[in-house]
C-alpha positions in Angstrom: -68.6 21.8 8.7 -66.2 22.1 5.9 -63.5 24.7 6.0 -63.6 27.4 3.1 -60.0 28.3 3.4 -58.6 28.4 -0.1 -55.0 27.5 -1.2 -54.5 31.1 -2.2 -55.0 32.5 1.2 -52.4 30.4 2.8 -48.7 30.6 3.2 -48.1 26.8 2.5 -44.2 27.3 1.8 -43.3 26.1 5.3 -45.6 22.9 5.0 -44.0 19.6 4.7 -43.9 18.1 1.2 -42.6 14.7 2.6 -43.3 13.0 5.9 -39.9 12.5 7.8 -40.3 8.9 9.3 -36.7 9.3 11.0 -35.7 6.1 12.2 -39.3 5.0 13.0 -40.5 1.5 11.9 -44.1 0.6 11.1 -44.8 -2.6 13.2 -45.5 -5.6 11.1 -48.6 -7.0 12.7 -49.2 -10.7 11.7 -50.7 -12.7 14.4 -51.1 -16.3 14.3 -54.6 -16.2 13.3 -53.7 -14.3 10.2 -51.2 -16.9 9.1 -53.6 -19.6 9.8 -56.4 -17.9 7.8 -54.4 -17.3 4.7 -53.4 -21.0 4.7 -56.8 -22.2 5.0 -57.9 -19.8 2.3 -55.5 -21.3 0.0 -56.6 -24.8 1.0 -60.4 -23.8 0.5 -60.3 -21.8 -2.7 -61.0 -25.2 -4.9 -64.6 -25.1 -3.4 -65.2 -21.2 -4.1 -67.1 -19.9 -7.2 -65.9 -16.1 -6.7 -63.4 -14.1 -4.7 -65.0 -10.9 -2.8 -61.9 -8.6 -1.9 -63.1 -5.8 0.2 -61.2 -2.6 0.8 -61.5 1.0 1.7 -60.1 4.4 0.9 -56.5 3.1 0.3 -57.7 1.0 -2.6 -54.2 0.6 -4.4 -51.3 0.6 -2.0 -53.1 -0.9 0.9 -54.1 -4.2 -0.7 -52.4 -7.5 0.4 -50.3 -8.6 -2.6 -50.5 -12.4 -1.2 -54.3 -12.5 -2.2 -53.4 -11.8 -5.9 -50.6 -14.3 -5.7 -52.6 -17.2 -4.1 -56.3 -16.6 -4.3 -56.7 -14.9 -7.8 -57.5 -18.1 -9.5 -61.4 -17.6 -9.3 -63.6 -14.7 -10.6 -62.5 -11.7 -8.7 -64.8 -8.6 -7.4 -63.0 -5.8 -5.6 -65.5 -4.2 -3.2 -64.4 -0.6 -2.3 -66.1 0.0 0.9 -66.6 3.0 3.2 -67.1 5.2 0.1 -69.2 7.6 2.4 -65.6 8.6 3.8 -63.8 8.9 0.4 -63.2 11.8 -1.9 -65.2 10.2 -5.1 -63.6 13.1 -7.2 -60.7 10.8 -7.4 -62.8 7.9 -8.4 -61.9 7.9 -12.1 -58.3 8.1 -11.5 -58.3 5.2 -8.9 -60.3 3.1 -11.5 -57.7 3.6 -14.1 -54.9 2.9 -11.7 -56.6 -0.3 -10.7 -57.4 -1.4 -14.1 -53.8 -0.8 -15.1 -53.0 -3.4 -12.4 -55.2 -5.8 -13.8 -58.5 -5.4 -11.6 -61.6 -5.5 -13.9 -64.4 -5.9 -11.7 -64.9 -3.1 -9.2 -67.8 -2.1 -7.1 -68.2 1.0 -4.5 -70.2 0.5 -1.5 -71.2 1.9 1.7 -72.0 -1.1 3.7 -73.2 0.6 6.7 -75.8 2.7 5.1 -79.4 1.2 5.1 -80.0 2.3 1.5 -76.9 1.6 -0.4 -78.0 1.0 -4.1 -74.7 -0.5 -4.9 -75.0 -3.4 -2.3 -78.3 -4.4 -4.4 -75.8 -4.9 -7.5 -73.4 -7.1 -6.0 -75.4 -10.4 -6.2 -76.2 -10.0 -10.0 -72.5 -8.9 -10.7 -71.3 -11.9 -8.9 -73.6 -14.3 -11.0 -72.6 -12.8 -14.0 -69.1 -13.4 -13.1 -69.3 -17.0 -12.1 -71.7 -17.9 -15.1 -69.0 -16.4 -17.6 -66.2 -18.5 -16.2 -65.8 -22.2 -16.0 -66.9 -23.8 -12.7 -65.0 -27.1 -13.2 -65.9 -29.7 -10.9 -68.8 -27.5 -9.5 -70.9 -27.1 -12.7 -73.7 -29.3 -11.4 -73.9 -27.5 -8.2 -76.7 -24.7 -8.2 -75.6 -23.2 -5.0 -72.8 -20.6 -5.0 -70.0 -20.2 -2.7 -68.1 -16.9 -2.3 -65.2 -16.1 -0.1 -64.6 -12.5 1.3 -61.1 -11.5 1.9 -59.2 -8.4 2.8 -56.9 -6.6 5.3 -58.3 -5.9 8.6 -61.0 -3.3 9.5 -62.3 -2.6 5.9 -65.7 -3.7 6.4 -65.9 -7.2 5.5 -68.3 -8.1 8.3 -70.3 -5.0 7.4 -70.6 -6.2 3.8 -71.8 -9.7 5.0 -74.4 -8.1 7.1 -75.5 -5.5 4.3 -76.0 -8.6 1.9 -78.1 -10.4 4.6 -80.1 -7.5 5.2 -80.8 -6.8 1.4 -81.4 -10.4 0.2 -82.7 -12.2 3.2 -84.3 -9.4 5.3 -82.2 -10.8 8.2 -80.0 -9.2 10.8 -76.4 -9.4 11.1 -74.3 -12.6 11.2 -71.0 -11.1 11.7 -69.5 -9.1 14.6 -68.6 -5.7 13.5 -66.1 -3.6 15.3 -64.0 -0.5 14.9 -60.6 -2.1 15.7 -58.7 -4.6 13.6 -58.9 -8.2 14.4 -62.7 -8.5 15.3 -63.0 -11.6 13.1 -60.7 -14.3 14.0 -62.8 -17.4 13.1 -61.5 -19.0 9.8 -63.9 -19.6 7.0 -67.2 -19.3 8.9 -69.8 -20.3 6.4 -72.9 -17.7 6.1 -75.9 -17.6 4.0 -76.6 -14.3 2.3 -79.0 -15.0 -0.3 -81.9 -17.4 -1.0 -82.7 -17.3 -4.7 -80.2 -18.5 -5.8 -78.6 -19.8 -2.7 -75.3 -18.1 -1.8 -73.1 -18.8 1.0 -70.0 -16.5 2.0 -67.0 -17.8 3.6 -65.9 -15.1 6.2 -62.2 -14.7 7.0 -60.1 -12.8 9.3 -58.5 -9.7 8.0 -54.9 -10.8 6.7 -52.0 -8.0 6.1 -48.9 -9.1 4.4 -46.2 -10.5 6.8 -44.0 -7.6 5.6 -45.5 -4.3 4.8 -43.6 -3.0 1.6 -43.0 0.6 2.8 -43.2 3.1 5.6 -45.5 5.3 3.5 -47.9 2.3 3.0 -47.7 1.3 6.7 -48.7 4.7 7.8 -51.7 4.8 5.6 -52.8 1.5 6.9 -52.3 2.5 10.4 -54.3 5.8 9.8 -57.3 3.8 8.5 -57.2 1.6 11.6 -55.8 -1.5 9.8 -53.0 -1.7 12.2 -53.6 -1.6 15.9 -52.8 2.0 17.1 -50.5 1.3 19.9 -48.1 -0.6 17.6 -47.3 2.5 15.6 -48.1 5.3 18.3 -51.1 7.6 18.3 -48.9 10.5 18.2 -47.3 9.4 15.0 -50.4 8.3 13.3 -51.8 11.9 14.3 -49.0 13.6 12.7 -49.1 11.7 9.5 -52.9 12.6 9.5 -52.0 16.3 9.7 -49.4 15.9 7.0 -52.0 13.8 4.6 -54.9 16.5 5.4 -52.6 19.5 4.3 -51.1 17.8 1.4 -54.7 16.9 0.0 -55.8 20.6 1.0 -58.4 19.2 3.3 -58.4 21.8 5.9 -61.9 21.0 7.9 -59.8 20.6 11.1 -59.1 24.4 11.2 -62.8 25.1 11.8 -63.4 21.9 13.7 -60.8 22.6 16.4 -60.9 26.6 16.3 -57.2 26.9 14.9 -57.9 29.9 13.0 -55.7 28.8 9.9 -54.1 25.6 8.8 -50.9 24.5 10.5 -48.2 21.9 10.1 -47.3 21.8 13.6 -49.0 18.6 15.1 -48.5 19.8 18.9 -50.6 23.1 18.1 -53.2 21.0 16.7 -53.3 18.7 19.7 -53.1 21.5 22.0 -56.1 23.2 20.4 -57.9 20.0 20.4 -57.2 19.4 24.2 -58.3 22.8 25.3 -61.4 22.7 23.0 -62.6 19.4 24.3 -61.4 19.9 27.8 -58.8 16.8 27.5 -56.4 17.8 30.2 -54.2 16.0 32.9 -52.8 16.9 36.3 -49.1 16.2 36.7 -46.6 16.8 39.1 -43.8 19.4 38.3 -40.4 20.0 40.1 -39.7 23.8 40.7 -37.3 25.7 42.7 -39.8 25.9 45.6 -40.7 22.3 45.5 -43.3 19.9 43.9 -46.4 21.4 42.6 -49.2 19.9 40.6 -50.2 21.6 37.4 -52.8 21.1 34.6 -51.5 20.3 31.1 -53.1 19.4 27.6 -53.6 15.7 27.6 -51.8 15.0 24.1 -52.4 11.3 23.8 -56.4 11.8 24.3 -56.3 14.7 21.8 -54.4 12.6 19.3 -57.1 9.9 19.8 -59.9 12.3 19.1 -58.1 13.7 15.9 -57.5 10.1 14.5 -61.1 9.1 15.2 -62.7 12.2 13.7 -60.8 11.2 10.5 -61.8 7.7 10.7 -65.6 8.8 11.1 -65.4 11.1 8.0 -65.7 14.2 10.3 -62.7 15.8 8.7 -63.7 15.4 5.4 -63.7 12.8 2.6 -60.5 11.5 1.6 -58.7 8.9 -0.4 -55.1 8.5 0.6 -53.8 6.9 -2.6 
């Protein structure tokens, strides 16, 4: 249910306008398979006809600049996935910003949907891109080879499975998961089309070895690109509340029975814990000895708050 609270009904003067990171540091998550993956992508790009870069609802700040620096030597299609979770009223603004950054070919998709019409457009778009660019030593090859790249957990495997489902009428070939780092194999070759024959090279999600800013890092963490425990679910939940209020997305109010929007993450997590029965028993020291009391389970509440956002249950959002 979408909250109908309007801006005029709120006293937002006490809401934060900037997020206080304090002395926090967003962990730089760059495991060995990421470094190995990027190295092999660079070595293999000469055999690739087109690059498919997949991203989600942080389509500008969350992209890995290393992709543009080392892999953008072939026709390039940016696939903005998970658009069922995105606020498409910002679509034109995002398109203009990406075009200013030199991104010309963009496709919006929802690869988990069984009837996403845009998935059907991908192969014709790719063929047009390939045929309008020189293929150098691959001119005589009638088969096409694509490389799918992206940061973790943006839906690369879901895109591959959607292409197979659409063009081959076959089941999934890539494992799909809700946590970053599911795909660790480097350059797995998967057929996704018969006419013409098209293979995709699946790759692991790769983050830049140094995330450019805390703000970008928090957006990546909020979207599940960085493992939650590396940042802290309490911090991610607080940044989520800050982001929802800033974007005037107040559906969390009705979902958790808050009565009105708030900028206090402890208040939100307490309501979530009470509403969902997420409590824990702890020992407390009192003047008459140790007693066991029941308190809200704040980590479990934070987990539910974050997962609800990632499932689109708190409204459609583009964080950029």
